[in-house]
Backbone as a printed PyTorch tensor [residue, N CA C, xyz], in Angstrom:
tensor([[[-47.7700, -23.7120,  12.3020],
         [-46.6210, -23.9180,  13.1700],
         [-46.1340, -25.3580,  13.0670]],

        [[-47.0640, -26.2980,  13.1040],
         [-46.6580, -27.7220,  13.0100],
         [-46.0050, -27.9980,  11.6980]],

        [[-46.4630, -27.4400,  10.6090],
         [-45.9600, -27.7980,   9.2720],
         [-44.7150, -26.9960,   8.8770]],

        [[-44.5810, -25.7530,   9.3340],
         [-43.4620, -24.9530,   8.8400],
         [-42.4000, -24.6440,   9.8890]],

        [[-42.8240, -24.4110,  11.1220],
         [-41.8460, -24.0100,  12.1550],
         [-41.3250, -25.2320,  12.9050]],

        [[-42.2380, -26.0960,  13.2340],
         [-41.8660, -27.3260,  14.0140],
         [-42.2390, -28.5700,  13.2270]],

        [[-41.5940, -28.7840,  12.1000],
         [-41.9460, -29.9860,  11.3130],
         [-41.6560, -31.2570,  12.0930]],

        [[-42.5450, -32.2250,  11.9510],
         [-42.3490, -33.4950,  12.6480],
         [-41.1620, -34.2110,  12.0910]],

        [[-40.4400, -34.9670,  12.9390],
         [-39.3300, -35.7600,  12.4270],
         [-39.8340, -36.8410,  11.5170]],

        [[-38.9960, -37.2810,  10.6210],
         [-39.3660, -38.3330,   9.7010],
         [-38.5170, -39.5700,   9.9650]],

        [[-38.9630, -40.7220,   9.4220],
         [-38.2140, -41.9330,   9.5830],
         [-38.1340, -42.6230,   8.2290]],

        [[-36.8950, -42.9390,   7.7900],
         [-36.7140, -43.6320,   6.5500],
         [-36.1870, -45.0440,   6.8380]],

        [[-37.0020, -46.0510,   6.8540],
         [-36.5230, -47.3860,   7.2360],
         [-35.4100, -47.8930,   6.3600]],

        [[-35.4180, -47.5740,   5.0890],
         [-34.4060, -48.1020,   4.1590],
         [-32.9930, -47.5980,   4.5180]],

        [[-32.9080, -46.4470,   5.2090],
         [-31.6080, -45.8340,   5.5010],
         [-31.2880, -45.9270,   6.9890]],

        [[-32.2060, -46.3960,   7.7720],
         [-32.0420, -46.3690,   9.2240],
         [-31.0090, -47.3750,   9.6880]],

        [[-30.1790, -46.9640,  10.6500],
         [-29.2030, -47.8490,  11.3070],
         [-29.5490, -47.9420,  12.7950]],

        [[-30.7300, -47.5440,  13.1870],
         [-31.1320, -47.5860,  14.5770],
         [-31.3950, -49.0210,  15.0600]],

        [[-31.5260, -49.1040,  16.3670],
         [-31.7780, -50.3950,  16.9660],
         [-33.2290, -50.4870,  17.4490]],

        [[-33.8570, -51.5420,  17.1380],
         [-35.2570, -51.8380,  17.6910],
         [-35.1280, -52.8500,  18.7750]],

        [[-35.5910, -52.4840,  19.9390],
         [-35.5120, -53.4020,  21.0870],
         [-36.8970, -53.7380,  21.5920]],

        [[-37.1820, -55.0200,  21.6410],
         [-38.5470, -55.4260,  22.1220],
         [-38.4420, -56.6910,  22.9480]],

        [[-39.4990, -56.9440,  23.7060],
         [-39.5400, -58.1010,  24.6090],
         [-40.5240, -59.1340,  24.0530]],

        [[-40.1450, -60.3620,  24.0410],
         [-41.0010, -61.4950,  23.6590],
         [-40.8540, -62.5930,  24.6350]],

        [[-41.8720, -63.3870,  24.8060],
         [-41.7390, -64.5880,  25.5910],
         [-40.9950, -65.6370,  24.7720]],

        [[-40.6600, -66.7530,  25.4210],
         [-39.9470, -67.8300,  24.6810],
         [-40.8120, -68.3250,  23.5240]],

        [[-42.1430, -68.4210,  23.7870],
         [-43.0680, -68.8460,  22.7090],
         [-43.0580, -67.8630,  21.5760]],

        [[-43.0610, -66.5690,  21.8930],
         [-43.0030, -65.5380,  20.8600],
         [-41.7560, -65.6490,  20.0260]],

        [[-40.6410, -65.9500,  20.6610],
         [-39.4060, -66.0930,  19.8880],
         [-39.4710, -67.2610,  18.9310]],

        [[-40.1270, -68.3500,  19.3640],
         [-40.2110, -69.5300,  18.5350],
         [-41.1760, -69.2990,  17.3530]],

        [[-42.2940, -68.7100,  17.6340],
         [-43.3790, -68.6810,  16.6650],
         [-43.3600, -67.3620,  15.8640]],

        [[-43.1980, -66.2320,  16.5270],
         [-43.4510, -64.9350,  15.9320],
         [-42.1920, -64.2260,  15.4220]],

        [[-41.0820, -64.4240,  16.1250],
         [-39.8510, -63.6760,  15.8230],
         [-39.3090, -63.9800,  14.3880]],

        [[-39.3320, -65.2170,  13.9060],
         [-38.7580, -65.4410,  12.5350],
         [-39.4770, -64.5780,  11.4710]],

        [[-40.8000, -64.5210,  11.5240],
         [-41.5490, -63.7090,  10.5380],
         [-41.2580, -62.2130,  10.7460]],

        [[-41.2450, -61.7730,  11.9660],
         [-41.0110, -60.3670,  12.2340],
         [-39.5880, -59.9570,  11.8030]],

        [[-38.6260, -60.8410,  12.1070],
         [-37.2500, -60.5610,  11.6910],
         [-37.1430, -60.4300,  10.1870]],

        [[-37.7700, -61.3800,   9.4720],
         [-37.6810, -61.3010,   7.9930],
         [-38.2930, -60.0220,   7.4880]],

        [[-39.4080, -59.6140,   8.0580],
         [-40.0700, -58.3740,   7.6470],
         [-39.1660, -57.1440,   7.8780]],

        [[-38.5760, -57.0820,   9.0970],
         [-37.7950, -55.9200,   9.4200],
         [-36.4840, -55.8650,   8.5840]],

        [[-35.9100, -57.0260,   8.3070],
         [-34.6790, -57.0570,   7.5080],
         [-34.9570, -56.6580,   6.0860]],

        [[-36.1660, -56.9650,   5.5940],
         [-36.5230, -56.5770,   4.2270],
         [-36.7360, -55.1100,   4.0940]],

        [[-37.4660, -54.5160,   5.0910],
         [-37.8260, -53.1110,   4.9910],
         [-36.7510, -52.1830,   5.5330]],

        [[-36.0060, -52.6460,   6.5680],
         [-34.9430, -51.8090,   7.1330],
         [-33.7100, -52.6440,   7.2640]],

        [[-33.0080, -52.8890,   6.1510],
         [-31.8550, -53.8630,   6.1320],
         [-30.6940, -53.4600,   6.9770]],

        [[-30.5210, -52.1840,   7.3010],
         [-29.3990, -51.7620,   8.0770],
         [-29.6950, -51.5370,   9.5590]],

        [[-30.9410, -51.7370,   9.9550],
         [-31.3120, -51.5840,  11.3240],
         [-30.8390, -52.8010,  12.1640]],

        [[-30.6300, -52.5430,  13.4110],
         [-30.2680, -53.6400,  14.3480],
         [-31.4620, -54.0500,  15.1690]],

        [[-31.5860, -55.3040,  15.5030],
         [-32.7250, -55.8470,  16.2210],
         [-32.2550, -56.5520,  17.4680]],

        [[-32.8380, -56.1950,  18.5930],
         [-32.4710, -56.8300,  19.8620],
         [-33.7440, -57.3200,  20.5370]],

        [[-33.8220, -58.5920,  20.8370],
         [-34.9790, -59.2060,  21.4620],
         [-34.5760, -59.6250,  22.9060]],

        [[-35.3250, -59.1470,  23.8550],
         [-35.0340, -59.4280,  25.2690],
         [-36.1210, -60.3370,  25.8570]],

        [[-35.7880, -61.0110,  26.9240],
         [-36.7630, -61.7580,  27.6940],
         [-36.6910, -61.2890,  29.1130]],

        [[-37.7150, -60.6110,  29.5920],
         [-37.7800, -60.0800,  30.9310],
         [-38.8970, -60.6720,  31.7090]],

        [[-38.7300, -60.7270,  33.0400],
         [-39.8430, -61.1980,  33.8870],
         [-41.0170, -60.2610,  33.7680]],

        [[-42.2550, -60.7370,  33.8510],
         [-43.4340, -59.8560,  33.7220],
         [-43.3500, -58.6390,  34.6350]],

        [[-42.8540, -58.8460,  35.8620],
         [-42.7900, -57.7420,  36.8130],
         [-41.8490, -56.6080,  36.4190]],

        [[-40.9490, -56.8780,  35.4770],
         [-39.9530, -55.8480,  35.0690],
         [-40.3250, -55.1580,  33.7960]],

        [[-41.4030, -55.5750,  33.1510],
         [-41.7300, -55.0340,  31.8320],
         [-42.2300, -53.5960,  31.8790]],

        [[-43.0250, -53.2660,  32.8770],
         [-43.5520, -51.8910,  32.9430],
         [-42.4350, -50.8890,  33.1600]],

        [[-41.5230, -51.1820,  34.0370],
         [-40.3630, -50.3090,  34.2660],
         [-39.5170, -50.1840,  32.9950]],

        [[-39.3400, -51.2620,  32.3060],
         [-38.5260, -51.2280,  31.0910],
         [-39.1620, -50.3240,  30.0500]],

        [[-40.4630, -50.3610,  29.9230],
         [-41.1770, -49.4680,  28.9790],
         [-41.0870, -48.0170,  29.4350]],

        [[-41.3010, -47.7650,  30.7130],
         [-41.2790, -46.4060,  31.2410],
         [-39.8680, -45.7440,  31.0730]],

        [[-38.8500, -46.5790,  31.2790],
         [-37.4740, -46.0240,  31.2240],
         [-36.9170, -46.0350,  29.7940]],

        [[-37.6650, -46.5240,  28.8400],
         [-37.2250, -46.5640,  27.4440],
         [-36.1790, -47.6040,  27.1500]],

        [[-36.0570, -48.6340,  28.0240],
         [-35.1350, -49.7140,  27.7910],
         [-35.5720, -50.5950,  26.6380]],

        [[-36.8790, -50.6610,  26.4250],
         [-37.4370, -51.4380,  25.3150],
         [-38.4520, -50.5550,  24.6400]],

        [[-38.5810, -50.7700,  23.3140],
         [-39.6160, -50.0430,  22.4880],
         [-40.9660, -50.6530,  22.6600]],

        [[-41.0770, -51.9740,  22.7090],
         [-42.3440, -52.6550,  22.7020],
         [-42.2810, -53.9590,  23.4840]],

        [[-43.4240, -54.3930,  23.9010],
         [-43.5740, -55.6770,  24.5310],
         [-44.6990, -56.4230,  23.7880]],

        [[-44.4140, -57.6540,  23.3420],
         [-45.3740, -58.4400,  22.5510],
         [-45.6330, -59.7290,  23.2450]],

        [[-46.9360, -59.9810,  23.4820],
         [-47.3260, -61.2450,  24.1080],
         [-48.5240, -61.0950,  25.0600]],

        [[-48.6600, -62.0930,  25.9280],
         [-49.7700, -62.1280,  26.9090],
         [-49.2220, -61.6000,  28.2030]],

        [[-49.4950, -60.2990,  28.4690],
         [-49.0110, -59.6560,  29.6720],
         [-50.1660, -58.7920,  30.2580]],

        [[-51.1320, -59.4260,  30.9370],
         [-52.3180, -58.7370,  31.4000],
         [-52.0410, -57.6510,  32.4350]],

        [[-50.8260, -57.6930,  33.0560],
         [-50.5190, -56.6920,  34.0670],
         [-50.0920, -55.3600,  33.4620]],

        [[-49.8220, -55.3230,  32.1980],
         [-49.4360, -54.0650,  31.5430],
         [-50.6460, -53.2350,  31.2120]],

        [[-51.2760, -52.6970,  32.2390],
         [-52.5410, -51.9700,  32.0690],
         [-52.4490, -50.5650,  32.6710]],

        [[-51.2060, -50.0430,  32.8320],
         [-51.0940, -48.6580,  33.3740],
         [-51.6190, -47.6480,  32.3960]],

        [[-52.0880, -46.5240,  32.8890],
         [-52.7060, -45.5160,  31.9760],
         [-51.8010, -44.9910,  30.8580]],

        [[-50.4970, -44.9670,  31.0860],
         [-49.5770, -44.4650,  30.0360],
         [-49.0500, -45.5620,  29.1520]],

        [[-49.6400, -46.7210,  29.1810],
         [-49.2040, -47.8290,  28.3080],
         [-50.3220, -48.0850,  27.2810]],

        [[-49.9790, -47.9480,  26.0270],
         [-50.8970, -48.2590,  24.9460],
         [-50.8560, -49.7740,  24.6550]],

        [[-51.9440, -50.3070,  24.1170],
         [-51.9530, -51.7180,  23.7620],
         [-52.8110, -51.9480,  22.5410]],

        [[-52.4220, -52.8950,  21.7250],
         [-53.1730, -53.2480,  20.5360],
         [-53.2430, -54.7920,  20.5090]],

        [[-54.4780, -55.2960,  20.3750],
         [-54.6420, -56.7490,  20.3000],
         [-54.1640, -57.2470,  18.9170]],

        [[-53.3440, -58.2810,  18.9100],
         [-52.8260, -58.8470,  17.6700],
         [-53.6220, -60.0380,  17.2150]],

        [[-53.6860, -61.0990,  18.0700],
         [-54.4390, -62.3040,  17.7710],
         [-54.6130, -63.0930,  19.0340]],

        [[-55.3270, -64.1930,  18.9420],
         [-55.6040, -65.0290,  20.1330],
         [-54.8900, -66.3590,  20.0430]],

        [[-54.5570, -66.8640,  21.2240],
         [-53.9490, -68.1880,  21.3330],
         [-54.9530, -69.0780,  22.1100]],

        [[-54.8720, -70.3880,  21.8790],
         [-55.5540, -71.2950,  22.7570],
         [-54.5650, -72.4250,  23.0770]],

        [[-54.9040, -73.2640,  24.0710],
         [-54.0340, -74.3210,  24.5460],
         [-54.5480, -75.6720,  24.0430]],

        [[-53.5860, -76.5470,  23.8470],
         [-53.8850, -77.9210,  23.3620],
         [-52.8940, -78.8840,  24.0240]],

        [[-53.1980, -80.1660,  23.9600],
         [-52.2710, -81.1910,  24.4860],
         [-51.4570, -81.7860,  23.3870]],

        [[-50.2840, -82.2970,  23.7370],
         [-49.3930, -82.9590,  22.7730],
         [-48.9570, -84.2920,  23.3510]],

        [[-49.0970, -85.3450,  22.5210],
         [-48.6200, -86.6760,  22.8800],
         [-47.8580, -87.2530,  21.6960]],

        [[-47.1770, -88.4290,  21.9010],
         [-46.4100, -88.9930,  20.7970],
         [-47.3980, -89.5790,  19.7590]],

        [[-46.9410, -89.6840,  18.5810],
         [-47.7980, -90.0620,  17.4110],
         [-48.4600, -91.4250,  17.6030]],

        [[-47.7070, -92.4180,  18.1900],
         [-48.2460, -93.7300,  18.3240],
         [-48.6990, -94.0110,  19.8050]],

        [[-49.1630, -93.0020,  20.4090],
         [-49.6300, -93.1390,  21.8010],
         [-50.8470, -94.0840,  21.8180]],

        [[-51.0380, -94.8030,  22.9220],
         [-52.1450, -95.7550,  23.0470],
         [-53.4790, -95.0100,  22.9820]],

        [[-53.5740, -93.7560,  23.2910],
         [-54.8150, -92.9970,  23.1900],
         [-54.9390, -92.4760,  21.7710]],

        [[-55.9810, -92.9080,  21.0830],
         [-56.1660, -92.5630,  19.6790],
         [-57.2890, -91.5730,  19.4350]],

        [[-58.0070, -91.1510,  20.4690],
         [-59.0880, -90.2360,  20.2790],
         [-58.5310, -88.8440,  19.8990]],

        [[-59.4350, -87.9990,  19.4480],
         [-59.0680, -86.6340,  19.1180],
         [-59.1200, -85.6940,  20.3430]],

        [[-59.7560, -86.1890,  21.4260],
         [-59.8520, -85.4250,  22.6210],
         [-59.5940, -86.3190,  23.8390]],

        [[-58.8770, -85.8130,  24.8160],
         [-58.6240, -86.5450,  26.0390],
         [-59.8790, -86.5530,  26.9050]],

        [[-60.1410, -87.6520,  27.5280],
         [-61.1730, -87.6780,  28.5810],
         [-60.5810, -87.1120,  29.8530]],

        [[-61.4260, -86.6840,  30.7390],
         [-60.9140, -86.1320,  31.9900],
         [-60.2200, -87.2520,  32.8400]],

        [[-60.6550, -88.4900,  32.6620],
         [-60.0090, -89.5880,  33.3690],
         [-58.5800, -89.8030,  32.8770]],

        [[-58.4180, -89.8000,  31.5150],
         [-57.0660, -90.0090,  30.9670],
         [-56.1920, -88.7620,  31.3020]],

        [[-56.7520, -87.5750,  31.2350],
         [-55.9710, -86.3660,  31.5360],
         [-55.4000, -86.4320,  32.9770]],

        [[-56.1750, -86.9320,  33.8790],
         [-55.7550, -86.9560,  35.2800],
         [-54.8380, -88.1610,  35.5760]],

        [[-55.0050, -89.2670,  34.8280],
         [-54.2340, -90.4630,  35.0820],
         [-52.8760, -90.4760,  34.3590]],

        [[-52.7890, -89.7850,  33.2090],
         [-51.5480, -89.7320,  32.4570],
         [-50.4390, -88.9660,  33.2340]],

        [[-49.1870, -89.3330,  32.9630],
         [-48.0630, -88.5640,  33.5680],
         [-47.8710, -87.3450,  32.6790]],

        [[-47.6220, -86.1920,  33.2930],
         [-47.5560, -84.9240,  32.5880],
         [-46.1320, -84.3490,  32.6190]],

        [[-45.8090, -83.7430,  31.4810],
         [-44.6240, -82.8560,  31.4280],
         [-45.1170, -81.4250,  31.5310]],

        [[-44.5610, -80.6620,  32.4330],
         [-44.9780, -79.2630,  32.6330],
         [-43.8210, -78.3310,  32.2540]],

        [[-44.1050, -77.4130,  31.3000],
         [-43.1340, -76.3780,  30.9740],
         [-43.4850, -75.1500,  31.7570]],

        [[-42.7270, -74.8800,  32.7860],
         [-42.9310, -73.7220,  33.7000],
         [-41.9720, -72.6480,  33.3110]],

        [[-42.3350, -71.8400,  32.2910],
         [-41.4440, -70.8460,  31.7640],
         [-41.6410, -69.4740,  32.3490]],

        [[-42.5030, -69.3410,  33.3560],
         [-42.7590, -68.0280,  33.9690],
         [-43.7390, -67.1620,  33.2270]],

        [[-44.3790, -67.7050,  32.1920],
         [-45.2910, -66.9100,  31.4160],
         [-46.6090, -66.7450,  32.1390]],

        [[-47.3410, -65.6760,  31.8840],
         [-48.6290, -65.4230,  32.5240],
         [-49.6690, -66.3830,  31.9610]],

        [[-49.5400, -66.8480,  30.7190],
         [-50.4970, -67.7960,  30.1850],
         [-50.4470, -69.1050,  30.9710]],

        [[-49.2290, -69.4880,  31.3860],
         [-49.0970, -70.7290,  32.2070],
         [-49.8010, -70.5420,  33.5350]],

        [[-49.6440, -69.3490,  34.1360],
         [-50.3150, -69.0950,  35.4110],
         [-51.8260, -69.0950,  35.2480]],

        [[-52.3110, -68.4950,  34.1470],
         [-53.7220, -68.4920,  33.8910],
         [-54.2740, -69.9150,  33.7730]],

        [[-53.5350, -70.8100,  33.0950],
         [-53.9900, -72.1560,  32.8860],
         [-53.9950, -72.9440,  34.1930]],

        [[-52.9550, -72.7810,  35.0190],
         [-52.8840, -73.4590,  36.3340],
         [-54.0540, -73.0330,  37.2250]],

        [[-54.3800, -71.7120,  37.2000],
         [-55.4850, -71.2210,  38.0060],
         [-56.8130, -71.7800,  37.5110]],

        [[-56.9260, -71.9230,  36.1770],
         [-58.1700, -72.4550,  35.6010],
         [-58.4020, -73.9120,  36.0470]],

        [[-57.3400, -74.7170,  36.0600],
         [-57.4980, -76.0810,  36.5220],
         [-57.8170, -76.1660,  38.0080]],

        [[-57.0970, -75.3310,  38.8040],
         [-57.2880, -75.3470,  40.2370],
         [-58.7380, -74.9670,  40.6020]],

        [[-59.2840, -74.0270,  39.9030],
         [-60.6850, -73.5730,  40.1630],
         [-61.6600, -74.6980,  39.9560]],

        [[-61.3310, -75.6530,  39.0790],
         [-62.2020, -76.7400,  38.7680],
         [-61.7980, -78.0380,  39.4720]],

        [[-60.8500, -77.9680,  40.3790],
         [-60.4460, -79.0900,  41.1690],
         [-59.7500, -80.1960,  40.3500]],

        [[-59.1120, -79.8140,  39.2270],
         [-58.4500, -80.8160,  38.3830],
         [-56.9900, -80.8680,  38.7300]],

        [[-56.5000, -82.0180,  39.1210],
         [-55.1220, -82.2000,  39.4990],
         [-54.3940, -83.0700,  38.4590]],

        [[-53.1770, -82.6780,  38.1490],
         [-52.3640, -83.4630,  37.1700],
         [-51.2270, -84.2230,  37.9050]],

        [[-50.7840, -85.3120,  37.2680],
         [-49.7110, -86.0530,  37.8000],
         [-48.3950, -85.6100,  37.0770]],

        [[-47.7950, -84.5310,  37.5670],
         [-46.6250, -83.9390,  36.9240],
         [-45.3830, -84.7170,  37.3630]],

        [[-44.7420, -85.3590,  36.4210],
         [-43.5210, -86.1390,  36.7460],
         [-42.2610, -85.4770,  36.2110]],

        [[-42.4330, -84.5040,  35.3410],
         [-41.2670, -83.8060,  34.8160],
         [-41.6200, -82.3280,  34.5920]],

        [[-40.8150, -81.4550,  35.1740],
         [-41.0150, -80.0290,  35.0100],
         [-39.7600, -79.4220,  34.3390]],

        [[-40.0090, -78.6200,  33.3290],
         [-38.9310, -77.9790,  32.5740],
         [-39.1470, -76.4770,  32.5340]],

        [[-38.0840, -75.7620,  32.2050],
         [-38.1540, -74.2930,  32.0740],
         [-38.2350, -73.8040,  30.6810]],

        [[-38.0030, -74.6840,  29.6670],
         [-37.9850, -74.2820,  28.2810],
         [-38.6510, -75.3280,  27.4110]],

        [[-39.0370, -74.8920,  26.1990],
         [-39.7050, -75.7860,  25.2640],
         [-38.7210, -76.5200,  24.3220]],

        [[-37.4560, -76.1910,  24.3950],
         [-36.4900, -76.6180,  23.3990],
         [-36.4730, -78.1680,  23.2400]],

        [[-36.3370, -78.9190,  24.2940],
         [-36.1940, -80.3330,  24.2160],
         [-37.4790, -81.0940,  24.5190]],

        [[-38.5820, -80.3360,  24.6220],
         [-39.8670, -80.9150,  25.0090],
         [-40.3350, -81.9990,  23.9850]],

        [[-40.3080, -81.6910,  22.7180],
         [-40.7960, -82.5920,  21.6820],
         [-40.0630, -83.9280,  21.7030]],

        [[-38.7250, -83.8710,  21.9060],
         [-37.9620, -85.1070,  21.9570],
         [-38.3650, -85.9960,  23.1080]],

        [[-38.7180, -85.3890,  24.2170],
         [-39.1420, -86.1750,  25.3800],
         [-40.5470, -86.7400,  25.1380]],

        [[-41.4440, -85.9290,  24.5820],
         [-42.7920, -86.4070,  24.3600],
         [-42.8140, -87.5830,  23.3410]],

        [[-42.0630, -87.4520,  22.2510],
         [-42.0980, -88.5030,  21.2610],
         [-41.4580, -89.8130,  21.7090]],

        [[-40.6810, -89.7750,  22.8030],
         [-40.0520, -90.9860,  23.3220],
         [-40.6550, -91.5140,  24.6080]],

        [[-41.8830, -91.0310,  24.9400],
         [-42.4810, -91.4110,  26.2170],
         [-44.0090, -91.4060,  26.0540]],

        [[-44.6920, -91.7390,  27.1830],
         [-46.1640, -91.6700,  27.1990],
         [-46.6380, -90.4140,  27.8790]],

        [[-45.7320, -89.4290,  28.0910],
         [-46.1230, -88.1760,  28.7410],
         [-47.0550, -87.3570,  27.8720]],

        [[-47.7800, -86.4650,  28.5170],
         [-48.5790, -85.4600,  27.8140],
         [-48.1810, -84.0780,  28.3140]],

        [[-48.2870, -83.0950,  27.4480],
         [-47.9380, -81.7220,  27.8250],
         [-49.0260, -80.7940,  27.3040]],

        [[-49.3130, -79.7460,  28.0490],
         [-50.2180, -78.6860,  27.5930],
         [-49.4180, -77.5010,  27.1950]],

        [[-49.7190, -76.9510,  25.9910],
         [-48.9650, -75.8410,  25.4700],
         [-49.7700, -75.0650,  24.4460]],

        [[-49.3590, -73.8600,  24.0710],
         [-50.0920, -73.1280,  23.0180],
         [-50.1590, -73.8490,  21.7210]],

        [[-51.3070, -73.7510,  21.0540],
         [-51.5500, -74.5040,  19.8230],
         [-50.4990, -74.1740,  18.7450]],

        [[-50.1150, -72.9080,  18.6170],
         [-49.1670, -72.5610,  17.5950],
         [-47.8200, -73.2550,  17.7830]],

        [[-47.4010, -73.4460,  19.0160],
         [-46.1770, -74.1460,  19.2680],
         [-46.3190, -75.6200,  19.0100]],

        [[-47.4900, -76.1260,  19.4390],
         [-47.7770, -77.5770,  19.1470],
         [-47.7780, -77.8860,  17.6810]],

        [[-48.4070, -77.0040,  16.8960],
         [-48.4170, -77.2060,  15.4520],
         [-47.0270, -77.1890,  14.8710]],

        [[-46.1680, -76.3380,  15.3990],
         [-44.7980, -76.2420,  14.9190],
         [-44.0530, -77.5500,  15.1820]],

        [[-44.1560, -78.1300,  16.3830],
         [-43.4850, -79.3350,  16.6880],
         [-44.1240, -80.5450,  15.9740]],

        [[-45.3980, -80.5330,  15.7550],
         [-46.0820, -81.6370,  15.0710],
         [-45.6050, -81.7570,  13.6320]],

        [[-45.1300, -80.6770,  13.0340],
         [-44.6430, -80.7680,  11.6690],
         [-43.2470, -81.3900,  11.5600]],

        [[-42.5300, -81.3830,  12.6940],
         [-41.1120, -81.8190,  12.5940],
         [-40.7600, -82.9780,  13.5270]],

        [[-41.7590, -83.3930,  14.3960],
         [-41.4590, -84.4850,  15.3010],
         [-42.5610, -85.5120,  15.2920]],

        [[-42.3340, -86.6790,  15.8530],
         [-43.3020, -87.7350,  15.8830],
         [-44.2760, -87.5140,  17.0210]],

        [[-44.9800, -86.4290,  16.9930],
         [-45.9660, -86.1000,  18.0310],
         [-47.2570, -85.6290,  17.3280]],

        [[-48.3450, -85.6370,  18.0810],
         [-49.5990, -85.1680,  17.5070],
         [-50.4100, -84.3960,  18.5780]],

        [[-51.3230, -83.5790,  18.0470],
         [-52.1710, -82.7640,  18.9180],
         [-53.3930, -83.5540,  19.3690]],

        [[-53.8150, -83.3240,  20.5650],
         [-55.0630, -83.9100,  21.1300],
         [-55.6860, -82.8410,  21.9800]],

        [[-57.0060, -82.6760,  21.8310],
         [-57.6760, -81.5810,  22.5600],
         [-57.7890, -81.9270,  24.0460]],

        [[-57.6600, -80.9190,  24.8960],
         [-57.8360, -81.1230,  26.3330],
         [-59.2500, -81.4990,  26.7270]],

        [[-59.4330, -82.0840,  27.8820],
         [-60.7640, -82.5610,  28.3020],
         [-61.7530, -81.4840,  28.5930]],

        [[-61.2460, -80.3120,  29.0170],
         [-62.1130, -79.1540,  29.2870],
         [-61.6780, -78.0140,  28.3600]],

        [[-62.6940, -77.2820,  27.8710],
         [-62.3820, -76.1690,  26.9770],
         [-61.7180, -75.0340,  27.7800]],

        [[-60.5370, -74.6900,  27.3700],
         [-59.8050, -73.6130,  28.0700],
         [-59.9820, -72.3490,  27.2500]],

        [[-60.4400, -71.2560,  27.8600],
         [-60.7330, -70.0340,  27.1100],
         [-59.4520, -69.5140,  26.4180]],

        [[-59.5720, -69.0510,  25.1690],
         [-58.4110, -68.4480,  24.4820],
         [-58.0180, -67.1820,  25.1640]],

        [[-56.7650, -66.7660,  24.9220],
         [-56.2620, -65.5110,  25.5330],
         [-55.6150, -64.6430,  24.4070]],

        [[-55.7010, -63.3510,  24.5630],
         [-55.2510, -62.4200,  23.5330],
         [-53.7820, -62.0600,  23.7280]],

        [[-53.0150, -62.0980,  22.6110],
         [-51.6540, -61.5920,  22.5750],
         [-51.7370, -60.1460,  22.0790]],

        [[-50.9750, -59.2630,  22.7670],
         [-51.0900, -57.8120,  22.4510],
         [-49.7140, -57.2140,  22.2610]],

        [[-49.7540, -56.0720,  21.5910],
         [-48.5520, -55.2190,  21.4340],
         [-48.6880, -54.0360,  22.3930]],

        [[-47.6670, -53.9080,  23.2860],
         [-47.7170, -52.8380,  24.2940],
         [-46.5660, -51.8650,  24.0250]],

        [[-46.8440, -50.5620,  24.2280],
         [-45.8030, -49.5330,  24.0840],
         [-46.1440, -48.3300,  25.0140]],

        [[-45.1220, -47.5200,  25.3040],
         [-45.3300, -46.3910,  26.1650],
         [-45.8740, -45.2110,  25.4180]],

        [[-46.6100, -44.3520,  26.1270],
         [-47.2600, -43.1920,  25.5190],
         [-46.2570, -42.2600,  24.7990]],

        [[-45.0070, -42.2360,  25.2740],
         [-44.0450, -41.3200,  24.6420],
         [-43.7450, -41.7120,  23.1810]],

        [[-44.0260, -42.9440,  22.8700],
         [-43.7570, -43.4290,  21.5090],
         [-44.9740, -43.3820,  20.5810]],

        [[-46.1240, -42.9360,  21.1140],
         [-47.3480, -43.0460,  20.3790],
         [-47.2780, -42.3350,  19.0100]],

        [[-46.6850, -41.1670,  18.9360],
         [-46.5860, -40.3820,  17.6830],
         [-45.2010, -40.3150,  17.0970]],

        [[-44.3060, -41.1140,  17.6150],
         [-42.9490, -41.1240,  17.1320],
         [-42.9270, -41.8580,  15.7740]],

        [[-42.4570, -41.2090,  14.6900],
         [-42.4890, -41.8520,  13.3740],
         [-41.8050, -43.2060,  13.2980]],

        [[-40.6360, -43.3140,  13.9760],
         [-39.9160, -44.5570,  14.0110],
         [-40.7780, -45.6810,  14.6290]],

        [[-41.4040, -45.3490,  15.7290],
         [-42.1890, -46.3780,  16.4270],
         [-43.4940, -46.6660,  15.7000]],

        [[-44.0830, -45.6400,  15.0640],
         [-45.2820, -45.8330,  14.2690],
         [-44.9970, -46.8300,  13.1060]],

        [[-43.8170, -46.6260,  12.5230],
         [-43.4290, -47.5730,  11.4060],
         [-43.2670, -48.9760,  11.9700]],

        [[-42.6020, -49.0960,  13.1130],
         [-42.3820, -50.4440,  13.6910],
         [-43.7450, -51.1220,  14.0170]],

        [[-44.6800, -50.3160,  14.5690],
         [-45.9910, -50.9170,  14.8580],
         [-46.7060, -51.4160,  13.6010]],

        [[-46.5390, -50.6750,  12.5070],
         [-47.1570, -51.1050,  11.2910],
         [-46.5610, -52.4210,  10.7710]],

        [[-45.2670, -52.6230,  10.9930],
         [-44.6220, -53.8810,  10.5860],
         [-45.1090, -55.0560,  11.4650]],

        [[-45.2480, -54.7730,  12.7400],
         [-45.8090, -55.8320,  13.6670],
         [-47.1780, -56.2470,  13.1790]]])
């Protein structure tokens, strides 16, 4: 019956003109989207790609209602029974300071970490919340003098000041290649966190979505 009466639909990426819609954090757009876009354009040149940024509280509803095909990133709340997930890789956090900063060590001391003025990127991500809770549990307080909502102008501010910022290592490596900034390890080891691919159960056996997951 499956093979002759009810054959499964097929998906031809080379001929597809469909739209792939997925959610990424700002960090994901900076680090992961360029490679994913290149891959999709190579394999499905006529497909359309739409990348959204939604608040964590809206992601589950978006998946359930079919507004998005996938969610990529650190979203620990997406644990409903009808949501599939696949671990992609892990991130860890690191500090960033200007290249000629007076601190020359490879790791910050807890004294320097607490005494330095901090730039905080509060982009609404769950990884940021995890990090803030981790410091609070250990009674570590920072002197935050500048708070921003995006990473776009962060490197320019860091390279022109004595501020320090905590951010994912992949983003820090990206800025270190193009700006006068350098990485320095935080004073306390912060546990890495897993980035995952999330999708709704309705898409589990859909050929189009199975192909998309393989590209991710």
